[in-house]
N, C-alpha and C positions, 0 to 999 in steps of 0.2 A: 054579622057589620063591619063590612072592611073599610080601617082608620083610614082620613085622609094620608099620605103621603106627603114626606115633606119634600118642596123640591128643593133641589142643589142646586149656589148658585151659579156653578160649572156648568152641570149636567144634563137635559128634560129630565122628563119624567117619563115612565117609561110602560105604556097602559099594558097589561098583563095582555090583550085582545092581540090576533098571531101577525094582522098590519103593521107595519112602521109608522105611527108617529113620524108629521114632518115636524121640522123646531119651528118657534116663535118666528112668526118673522112676516113679513109679504109670500106667498105664497104667490107662487110660479106654476100657471098652468102647461106640464109639456103636452107638445103632442101624444094624439093616442098610437100611434104605428111605435113614436120614440119611448112610451111606456111601454107601449106591450113588447117590443123589442128586450129591451131593457127589462122587464120578468121570466122573458121565455127564453131567453141564451143566456148562461150560463159565459162567468167572466173570466176565460180562457187563461190560462199560463202564460199564454205571449202579449195580454193585454194587462194584466198588471204594471202598470207604472212603476219603472221603475222608481224609484225617490232619489231626486239628486243631492246628492253631497252635501251636509253643512257645512257654512260657511267659516271657518276656526276663529275671524277678528267679525263674526256676527252683534251685532249692537244689543243694547238690552230691548234697546224695543222694539225688536223684533219676535223679544219673545211673549211679551208683554198684548202682542196683535195676535201671536195664535190663541192667549189662551185668548181672549174674546170671539175667536171665529168659531171658539169650541164653544162658550158659552151662549154664542148666537148662531151653529152650523154654520155650512156654507151658503154664500149667497149660490141661489137659481141659477143664477144665471152664469156661476165660474164654473158646476156642476154638468151643466150640459158645456159650457166651452171641452174642459176638462174631457168628460164623454167622448166628445166629436176629433179632440185631441187623442188620444187613445185610440182610437178603432183607425184613424188615416196611422199613429206611429208604424212602419215599417217592425217586421220580424228580427228580435237582434242576429246579427248577421256573428260571424268569427272573428274575433279581436286582430284589428291590426297590431301587425308589430309593426313594434319601437321603431319610432324617426331614428334612430339613435345610429339602430341596426340599417337601418335601407339609404343613410347617408354612408354608407361608415367602407368605405374606398376600400377594392379587391386586394392582395400583396399580387404582385409581379411577379412574371416565369420568372424573368430573373431578374438578381441586384441589377441597376443602371451603377456604367460607372460614371463618377463624376466627371465634370469634362474641366481641364485645364484650366484654370483662371489665365487669361491674356497676361496678367502680369506678372508673372511666377514661370511661364513657359519657356524655355530656353530657345534661341535661337537652330537653327537650322542650317547647320556649317554643312557649305555647298564641298564634294571631295572637288579634291586637281584634278587637274585634267588630264595630269603627268603624278600617277601615283612615286613618291621618290625615294632612290635608291636607301636603304638603309648607310649606315660610315662603316667606310670600312676600317675592323676590327686590329686596330696595330700593334705592331709586337711586341709581346711585354718579353722581354729580355729577364726579366726581376725574376722571371715564371721558371724560368731553365736550373737545374739541378745543380749547384756548384760540385765543380768536378779539381780534384787538386790539380791535372793536369797544366790547368788554362791559366797556371803559375810562372813555370816552367820559363826561365829564362838562360840564355848561352851563356857562362861562366868568362874569366877573361881567358883561362884556360883548358883543351878538351877535356875533360874525366875521361883514367885510364879508360874505364866499360866499352864507351867512345872508340876509345883507339884499338882499344881489344878486339870488336865485334868489324872492324874491317880492317883489321889481318884477316879474319876466319875467312870475308870476299874475296881476299885478294887470293890464297888457300885454295876458294873454290873456284875460281877461274872470272870469277862476275865484275863484272868493266861497270862502274861508277866514280861520281864525279861531287866533288863538295857543293852545301847550294848552305845561302845565306838563309839565318833564322825564320823561319816562320810565327807570328805572334800577333795575334787578332785581341787583342782587352774587353769592347763592345761585346762581340761574342762568347772567344774562350775559346777561340785555337790558339791551340802550339807547336812546333817541332822548332829545340830549342839549336839542333844536329840533326840539322833533312839530310840526303843522300841522292842526290837522282841515278837512277839506274841504266842501262846502254844495254845488260846481254845478263839474262840468273845462269849461268855460267860456258863451260864451253862450248860455242855454237847454238846454244839457244837465248834465241833475244827477245827482246820484251815492246812495246811498243811506247812511242817513245811518253815525256811527261810523265814516266813511273818517281813519283815524287813518296819517300818512307822515309819512317828513321830509323837509325840500321840495324836496329831489332827484326823490322818486319822485314823489311828488305833482306834480310836474312833465313829467316824459316820460311821466305819465296821461293828461295833459291835452293837452300835444300830439297823444299819439297819438289821440285822444277826435276831435279837431284837426281829423289831416290823412290820419285812415285810413279811424276806423268810420264817421264822419257823407258820406265818400262814396261809400263803398261802399254803405250807406246808401240813398242817395238814388240810387244806381250801379243794383239790386238788387231794391229795392221802388217807386221812389217815391215813398217820403217824405223822412222828418226822422226825426234820433236827437235823442230825449228824455228818457232813463235806463238810465245803465247801472248793473248791480246789482248791487253786489259784493259777497261773498263772506267775503268775512276784507282785513280790512288787518295792523293790529299785534296779532299774541300775541303772551306769555312766552313761546317755547317751542321747543323743538326737533325735529327732523326727525324725520319718523317712520320707525323703525330706532335715530334715537337715536346717536351719535357724535360730533354737528357741529349745532350753532345752524340754527334754519329762521333763513331771511330775512324770518321776519313778526315775529323780536326783537326787527331793526333799523329796521323800519317801511319795508324795505326791496322787500316784496312786496305784487301787489295780486291776488284770486283774485275771477273772474269769473261769474256766472251764469248773467246772463239779459243782455237786450237791450229795448228795451220804446220804439219808434217812433211817432212823432205820431197815426198813425188807429190808435194802438191798439193791435195788432198787437206781442206779447212774440215774441223769437229765442232759445227756450231753448238752454244750451247739451247738449248728451246723448250718448251712441254713436249710436246712429239716428238724426237728426231727417228730417225732409222733406228731399225733392230743391234745395228751393230754400230749405231754408233753412242745408241745408250747406255753401252753394254759395257763399251767404254768408259764413256761422263760416272755411269751407277761407280766403277769400283774407282777415278778416282774424288769423288764425292766422300764416299765413306769411306774414304784412306787417311782424308782430309780431316776427318773428325781427332781430334789428342792434337797435330802440328800445332793447330789453329782450334782456337776459343768458343769461337761461333761460323759457323761452317750455314749459310744458305740459299737455293737456286727453285730449282721451277718445285712449282706446288707449294713456299712457304707461305708468299704474299705473292699478289700481283706486280710490287715493286723487285721483286728477285724473277721474273717468270723469264729473265733473258741472256741470263749470267750466274753465276756463282759468283758469294760473297764469303770471299776470308778476313777472319781482321782476328789478335791476341787480343782483346778485352779482359782489362785481368780482372777477375772470378775467384768468390768466395773458395778458398777450399781448392784451388787448379780445375777446381769445376769449365765443364761446354757443355757449348746449347747446341745440336746440331740438327737440321727440322730441316 
């Protein structure tokens, strides 16, 4: 004989029969069709209701209410409504992407350059209608290398060496006249005892205004008598009549600056051409006739020694049309012939 089971307060007594006993309380008779569907159709996993998350701050009264519902069982009306809601609930779809990912802007293809603020923008300067010319560079005399000859001034009495030089010129048949001293303190040009040549010896004239120092005049006279005259006779069978000078004393620096020219001390002579007794003129240039060129090469080579500097066509553009001879003092008596 089975003993009666004591009913628990929170759970109804389950009989051993196959049919499930509904909890006590009001009964609700469901339609037959609904009951048949419930008994015949098994609950699919998709229809299983997903329990809603419990709020973390739910009041304690909800727990008490749930216990009462467990004791009394769900109301028939609620069970029917829940069954209908479960049938009408759509199948779960793929989880939606996070809203933060959808709203995140895509990075731009190129980093935009910030626009310059109006208050910091520099005003545009319109170019002048006419471009200004750069100021001309003033001649800086301080950059000129000093030369001890620039300080030479004439004495009350002419030195003995100047007197002796003049005696030698007269012996060579050179005609000359004395000239007042040349001195330019600003540039540095100076000839304490200059002379102006009229001839370079017997029957050899020179262009007018040939102002040189006596030592340079003597060197030019000896070169004309010892080198140029014999070369003219040997090459052309004539006599030397005139040496046409292009430049003698000129108060200026060298081309390119940095140093005073030897012309500034009356220590240089430029020769442009030679005139012969038969009236022929042999000009100095880059491409003379063959016979003239042979004569000019002879004179040019022979000048290196009696003169310390020899320049001419091919040396530089400034000496393309004349010979330049000078007595520039060089270390150990060296020469520069180009």
